[in-house]
mmCIF file of the C-alpha atoms, coordinates in Angstrom:
data_MODEL
# 
_entry.id   MODEL 
# 
loop_
_atom_site.group_PDB 
_atom_site.id 
_atom_site.type_symbol 
_atom_site.label_atom_id 
_atom_site.label_alt_id 
_atom_site.label_comp_id 
_atom_site.label_asym_id 
_atom_site.label_entity_id 
_atom_site.label_seq_id 
_atom_site.pdbx_PDB_ins_code 
_atom_site.Cartn_x 
_atom_site.Cartn_y 
_atom_site.Cartn_z 
_atom_site.occupancy 
_atom_site.B_iso_or_equiv 
_atom_site.pdbx_formal_charge 
_atom_site.auth_seq_id 
_atom_site.auth_comp_id 
_atom_site.auth_asym_id 
_atom_site.auth_atom_id 
_atom_site.pdbx_PDB_model_num 
ATOM 1   C CA . MET A 1 1   ? -12.732 -8.161  -19.294 1.00 0.00 ? 1   MET A CA 1 
ATOM 2   C CA . THR A 1 2   ? -13.308 -7.419  -15.605 1.00 0.00 ? 2   THR A CA 1 
ATOM 3   C CA . LYS A 1 3   ? -11.446 -4.663  -13.845 1.00 0.00 ? 3   LYS A CA 1 
ATOM 4   C CA . ASN A 1 4   ? -9.366  -5.915  -10.917 1.00 0.00 ? 4   ASN A CA 1 
ATOM 5   C CA . LYS A 1 5   ? -9.584  -3.964  -7.679  1.00 0.00 ? 5   LYS A CA 1 
ATOM 6   C CA . LEU A 1 6   ? -7.511  -4.047  -4.519  1.00 0.00 ? 6   LEU A CA 1 
ATOM 7   C CA . HIS A 1 7   ? -8.529  -3.536  -0.903  1.00 0.00 ? 7   HIS A CA 1 
ATOM 8   C CA . VAL A 1 8   ? -6.193  -0.528  -0.614  1.00 0.00 ? 8   VAL A CA 1 
ATOM 9   C CA . LYS A 1 9   ? -6.042  2.768   -2.482  1.00 0.00 ? 9   LYS A CA 1 
ATOM 10  C CA . LYS A 1 10  ? -3.455  5.490   -2.950  1.00 0.00 ? 10  LYS A CA 1 
ATOM 11  C CA . GLY A 1 11  ? -3.180  7.541   0.254   1.00 0.00 ? 11  GLY A CA 1 
ATOM 12  C CA . ASP A 1 12  ? -4.336  4.733   2.585   1.00 0.00 ? 12  ASP A CA 1 
ATOM 13  C CA . THR A 1 13  ? -2.324  3.968   5.713   1.00 0.00 ? 13  THR A CA 1 
ATOM 14  C CA . VAL A 1 14  ? -1.356  0.302   5.753   1.00 0.00 ? 14  VAL A CA 1 
ATOM 15  C CA . LYS A 1 15  ? 0.445   -2.114  8.066   1.00 0.00 ? 15  LYS A CA 1 
ATOM 16  C CA . VAL A 1 16  ? 2.828   -4.708  6.618   1.00 0.00 ? 16  VAL A CA 1 
ATOM 17  C CA . ILE A 1 17  ? 1.838   -8.183  7.854   1.00 0.00 ? 17  ILE A CA 1 
ATOM 18  C CA . ALA A 1 18  ? 4.573   -10.274 6.175   1.00 0.00 ? 18  ALA A CA 1 
ATOM 19  C CA . GLY A 1 19  ? 8.175   -9.886  5.074   1.00 0.00 ? 19  GLY A CA 1 
ATOM 20  C CA . ASP A 1 20  ? 11.217  -8.003  6.356   1.00 0.00 ? 20  ASP A CA 1 
ATOM 21  C CA . ASP A 1 21  ? 9.205   -4.893  7.288   1.00 0.00 ? 21  ASP A CA 1 
ATOM 22  C CA . LYS A 1 22  ? 6.529   -6.841  9.198   1.00 0.00 ? 22  LYS A CA 1 
ATOM 23  C CA . GLY A 1 23  ? 4.734   -4.687  11.782  1.00 0.00 ? 23  GLY A CA 1 
ATOM 24  C CA . LYS A 1 24  ? 5.677   -1.330  10.224  1.00 0.00 ? 24  LYS A CA 1 
ATOM 25  C CA . THR A 1 25  ? 3.099   1.139   8.930   1.00 0.00 ? 25  THR A CA 1 
ATOM 26  C CA . GLY A 1 26  ? 3.245   3.608   6.057   1.00 0.00 ? 26  GLY A CA 1 
ATOM 27  C CA . THR A 1 27  ? 1.214   5.410   3.416   1.00 0.00 ? 27  THR A CA 1 
ATOM 28  C CA . VAL A 1 28  ? 0.496   3.897   -0.003  1.00 0.00 ? 28  VAL A CA 1 
ATOM 29  C CA . THR A 1 29  ? 2.094   6.087   -2.702  1.00 0.00 ? 29  THR A CA 1 
ATOM 30  C CA . THR A 1 30  ? 1.387   3.945   -5.775  1.00 0.00 ? 30  THR A CA 1 
ATOM 31  C CA . VAL A 1 31  ? -1.002  1.080   -6.578  1.00 0.00 ? 31  VAL A CA 1 
ATOM 32  C CA . LEU A 1 32  ? -0.004  -1.330  -9.361  1.00 0.00 ? 32  LEU A CA 1 
ATOM 33  C CA . VAL A 1 33  ? -3.372  -3.009  -10.022 1.00 0.00 ? 33  VAL A CA 1 
ATOM 34  C CA . SER A 1 34  ? -2.202  -5.234  -12.873 1.00 0.00 ? 34  SER A CA 1 
ATOM 35  C CA . ASP A 1 35  ? 0.588   -6.700  -10.704 1.00 0.00 ? 35  ASP A CA 1 
ATOM 36  C CA . GLN A 1 36  ? -1.517  -6.738  -7.481  1.00 0.00 ? 36  GLN A CA 1 
ATOM 37  C CA . LYS A 1 37  ? 1.246   -4.735  -5.756  1.00 0.00 ? 37  LYS A CA 1 
ATOM 38  C CA . VAL A 1 38  ? 1.550   -1.482  -3.809  1.00 0.00 ? 38  VAL A CA 1 
ATOM 39  C CA . ILE A 1 39  ? 4.455   0.845   -3.048  1.00 0.00 ? 39  ILE A CA 1 
ATOM 40  C CA . VAL A 1 40  ? 4.504   2.042   0.567   1.00 0.00 ? 40  VAL A CA 1 
ATOM 41  C CA . GLU A 1 41  ? 6.360   5.209   1.542   1.00 0.00 ? 41  GLU A CA 1 
ATOM 42  C CA . GLY A 1 42  ? 9.603   4.421   3.386   1.00 0.00 ? 42  GLY A CA 1 
ATOM 43  C CA . LEU A 1 43  ? 9.135   0.629   3.458   1.00 0.00 ? 43  LEU A CA 1 
ATOM 44  C CA . ASN A 1 44  ? 10.662  -2.297  1.530   1.00 0.00 ? 44  ASN A CA 1 
ATOM 45  C CA . LEU A 1 45  ? 13.772  -0.298  0.594   1.00 0.00 ? 45  LEU A CA 1 
ATOM 46  C CA . VAL A 1 46  ? 16.192  -1.870  -1.878  1.00 0.00 ? 46  VAL A CA 1 
ATOM 47  C CA . SER A 1 47  ? 19.647  -0.688  -3.004  1.00 0.00 ? 47  SER A CA 1 
ATOM 48  C CA . LYS A 1 48  ? 19.661  0.610   -6.564  1.00 0.00 ? 48  LYS A CA 1 
ATOM 49  C CA . HIS A 1 49  ? 23.093  1.054   -8.165  1.00 0.00 ? 49  HIS A CA 1 
ATOM 50  C CA . GLN A 1 50  ? 23.336  4.296   -10.140 1.00 0.00 ? 50  GLN A CA 1 
ATOM 51  C CA . LYS A 1 51  ? 25.745  4.498   -13.052 1.00 0.00 ? 51  LYS A CA 1 
ATOM 52  C CA . PRO A 1 52  ? 27.612  7.814   -13.387 1.00 0.00 ? 52  PRO A CA 1 
ATOM 53  C CA . SER A 1 53  ? 25.851  10.178  -15.820 1.00 0.00 ? 53  SER A CA 1 
ATOM 54  C CA . ALA A 1 54  ? 25.787  13.857  -16.800 1.00 0.00 ? 54  ALA A CA 1 
ATOM 55  C CA . LYS A 1 55  ? 23.130  14.560  -14.143 1.00 0.00 ? 55  LYS A CA 1 
ATOM 56  C CA . ASN A 1 56  ? 24.864  12.470  -11.488 1.00 0.00 ? 56  ASN A CA 1 
ATOM 57  C CA . PRO A 1 57  ? 28.618  12.354  -12.302 1.00 0.00 ? 57  PRO A CA 1 
ATOM 58  C CA . GLN A 1 58  ? 29.436  10.587  -9.012  1.00 0.00 ? 58  GLN A CA 1 
ATOM 59  C CA . GLY A 1 59  ? 27.017  7.671   -9.453  1.00 0.00 ? 59  GLY A CA 1 
ATOM 60  C CA . GLY A 1 60  ? 26.489  5.650   -6.264  1.00 0.00 ? 60  GLY A CA 1 
ATOM 61  C CA . ILE A 1 61  ? 23.970  3.475   -4.471  1.00 0.00 ? 61  ILE A CA 1 
ATOM 62  C CA . ASN A 1 62  ? 20.472  4.808   -3.774  1.00 0.00 ? 62  ASN A CA 1 
ATOM 63  C CA . LYS A 1 63  ? 17.748  3.370   -1.553  1.00 0.00 ? 63  LYS A CA 1 
ATOM 64  C CA . VAL A 1 64  ? 14.473  2.976   -3.488  1.00 0.00 ? 64  VAL A CA 1 
ATOM 65  C CA . GLU A 1 65  ? 11.055  1.705   -2.373  1.00 0.00 ? 65  GLU A CA 1 
ATOM 66  C CA . ALA A 1 66  ? 10.159  -1.594  -4.030  1.00 0.00 ? 66  ALA A CA 1 
ATOM 67  C CA . PRO A 1 67  ? 6.606   -2.902  -4.566  1.00 0.00 ? 67  PRO A CA 1 
ATOM 68  C CA . ILE A 1 68  ? 4.998   -5.140  -1.926  1.00 0.00 ? 68  ILE A CA 1 
ATOM 69  C CA . HIS A 1 69  ? 2.296   -7.656  -2.831  1.00 0.00 ? 69  HIS A CA 1 
ATOM 70  C CA . ALA A 1 70  ? -1.127  -6.371  -1.786  1.00 0.00 ? 70  ALA A CA 1 
ATOM 71  C CA . SER A 1 71  ? -1.818  -9.533  0.225   1.00 0.00 ? 71  SER A CA 1 
ATOM 72  C CA . ASN A 1 72  ? 1.067   -8.616  2.534   1.00 0.00 ? 72  ASN A CA 1 
ATOM 73  C CA . VAL A 1 73  ? -0.432  -5.303  3.643   1.00 0.00 ? 73  VAL A CA 1 
ATOM 74  C CA . MET A 1 74  ? -3.506  -4.640  5.779   1.00 0.00 ? 74  MET A CA 1 
ATOM 75  C CA . LEU A 1 75  ? -5.496  -1.409  5.888   1.00 0.00 ? 75  LEU A CA 1 
ATOM 76  C CA . VAL A 1 76  ? -5.217  0.609   9.113   1.00 0.00 ? 76  VAL A CA 1 
ATOM 77  C CA . GLU A 1 77  ? -8.593  1.959   10.184  1.00 0.00 ? 77  GLU A CA 1 
ATOM 78  C CA . PRO A 1 78  ? -8.547  5.777   10.382  1.00 0.00 ? 78  PRO A CA 1 
ATOM 79  C CA . GLY A 1 79  ? -8.905  7.104   13.923  1.00 0.00 ? 79  GLY A CA 1 
ATOM 80  C CA . THR A 1 80  ? -8.345  3.812   15.756  1.00 0.00 ? 80  THR A CA 1 
ATOM 81  C CA . ASN A 1 81  ? -4.925  2.794   14.313  1.00 0.00 ? 81  ASN A CA 1 
ATOM 82  C CA . ASN A 1 82  ? -6.020  -0.870  14.251  1.00 0.00 ? 82  ASN A CA 1 
ATOM 83  C CA . ALA A 1 83  ? -5.274  -3.039  11.212  1.00 0.00 ? 83  ALA A CA 1 
ATOM 84  C CA . THR A 1 84  ? -8.489  -4.465  9.816   1.00 0.00 ? 84  THR A CA 1 
ATOM 85  C CA . ARG A 1 85  ? -9.828  -6.528  6.963   1.00 0.00 ? 85  ARG A CA 1 
ATOM 86  C CA . THR A 1 86  ? -12.192 -4.707  4.647   1.00 0.00 ? 86  THR A CA 1 
ATOM 87  C CA . GLY A 1 87  ? -15.435 -5.530  2.932   1.00 0.00 ? 87  GLY A CA 1 
ATOM 88  C CA . LYS A 1 88  ? -17.731 -3.649  0.579   1.00 0.00 ? 88  LYS A CA 1 
ATOM 89  C CA . LYS A 1 89  ? -21.367 -2.750  1.096   1.00 0.00 ? 89  LYS A CA 1 
ATOM 90  C CA . LEU A 1 90  ? -23.918 -0.498  -0.558  1.00 0.00 ? 90  LEU A CA 1 
ATOM 91  C CA . ASN A 1 91  ? -24.468 2.855   1.118   1.00 0.00 ? 91  ASN A CA 1 
ATOM 92  C CA . ASP A 1 92  ? -27.714 4.877   1.012   1.00 0.00 ? 92  ASP A CA 1 
ATOM 93  C CA . GLY A 1 93  ? -26.912 6.334   -2.430  1.00 0.00 ? 93  GLY A CA 1 
ATOM 94  C CA . GLY A 1 94  ? -26.542 2.856   -3.949  1.00 0.00 ? 94  GLY A CA 1 
ATOM 95  C CA . LYS A 1 95  ? -22.748 3.161   -4.186  1.00 0.00 ? 95  LYS A CA 1 
ATOM 96  C CA . LEU A 1 96  ? -20.273 0.507   -3.014  1.00 0.00 ? 96  LEU A CA 1 
ATOM 97  C CA . GLN A 1 97  ? -18.174 1.674   -0.083  1.00 0.00 ? 97  GLN A CA 1 
ATOM 98  C CA . ARG A 1 98  ? -15.437 -0.002  1.967   1.00 0.00 ? 98  ARG A CA 1 
ATOM 99  C CA . TYR A 1 99  ? -16.050 -0.841  5.604   1.00 0.00 ? 99  TYR A CA 1 
ATOM 100 C CA . SER A 1 100 ? -14.022 -2.265  8.462   1.00 0.00 ? 100 SER A CA 1 
ATOM 101 C CA . LYS A 1 101 ? -14.895 -5.878  9.240   1.00 0.00 ? 101 LYS A CA 1 
ATOM 102 C CA . LYS A 1 102 ? -13.529 -5.409  12.775  1.00 0.00 ? 102 LYS A CA 1 
ATOM 103 C CA . SER A 1 103 ? -15.675 -2.420  13.809  1.00 0.00 ? 103 SER A CA 1 
ATOM 104 C CA . GLY A 1 104 ? -18.233 -2.162  11.001  1.00 0.00 ? 104 GLY A CA 1 
ATOM 105 C CA . ASN A 1 105 ? -17.424 1.533   10.374  1.00 0.00 ? 105 ASN A CA 1 
ATOM 106 C CA . LEU A 1 106 ? -17.336 2.927   6.831   1.00 0.00 ? 106 LEU A CA 1 
ATOM 107 C CA . ILE A 1 107 ? -13.896 3.887   5.562   1.00 0.00 ? 107 ILE A CA 1 
# 
């Protein structure tokens, strides 16, 4: 079975290119490889209803970040703040590394 990979990793800065948060940028906090989704800090907030419990006797409505499909986010190139597509190429050590298709710089 092949291991699926995404064009973004945890800690990457990404720009949302589709959906309600289109045009906003944020940092990837979680990558859900099996679902092809990412969770971006502060984006795609949904209301989660909390039932009263011993920890939270009041209950209430909390805002929680929901996953965004990986195809709807684009990596922001470090240093330039431009959204770019990515590719993979072998570096001198024979290891695959991501690079910006816009500028050609390694990421």
